[in-house]
N, C-alpha and C positions, 0 to 999 in steps of 0.2 A: 411577352415572348416566353415560351416554354424552354426549360433547360433540362438536360439529362445528367443525372449523377452517374459519372463513369465509374465502373467497377471492372475488374478483370474478367468477371463472369456474370451471367444473368442471375436473377432478374435485374433489370435496370429500371430505376424509378424516375419518372418524368414529373417535374414540378412546374407549376405556373409561377408567375412573378411574385405571388403572395406566399409562396412556399408550400402550397397545397399539392398533394399528389394528384395528378390528373390522368396518369397512364402508367402501366407497368409493362415493360417489354420482356417477354420470356424467350429463352433459347428453345430450340426445337425439342430437346428432351424434356424440359420442364412443361412445355405446352402439351406434349403428348401425355405426360403424367396427369396434367390437369384434365385433359379430355377423357382419359380412362376413368378418373374419379367422377367426372360429370356423368359419364355413361352408366356407371354402376349405381350412383346414388340419386339420380334425378329422374323424375317422371318425364318420359320422352315427350309427351304432349305439352308440357310446360316450357320446353326448350324453344328459344327463338330459332327460326329457320337456319340462320348462319351457323349456329352451334350444332344443329342436327346435321348439316352438311359437313361440318368439320369432323364430327364423330363418325359419320359414314365413310369419309375419306380415310380416317385412321383405321377403321375396321377393314376396309378394302386393302390398305397397305399391309396390315398384319396378315391378312389371308394370302396375299401375294408372296409374302416372305416365307410362308410355310412350305412352299414348293411341293405341295402334295398334288396328287392326281385330281383333276377337276372332272366332275360328273354332272350331267343334267339333273336338276332338282326332280323332275318327273320320274327318272329312274330310281332315285333314292327313295322317293315316296312310295313307289311301287313295291320296293323291297320291304318296306315296313307295313304294307297293306293299306296305306292311307289314300291311295289313288289307284284306280283300276286301269 
């Protein structure tokens, strides 16, 4: 049976009966920091799909937090001359 070493804050380490770490539970801020590091330093093609999805969700959340005007991609590309 796994047991969790309780601390007042994350990360929380989960150990199996033999005392080996089997899992680490991160708080949201730590998880977001980890995803940012993964996004910066890892080849996208080597990431498993669940991490690609997590990075995509984080980037969408960051974009939504910016509260800037949204514009269609085609209009932006037209302005740069990349699409007619």
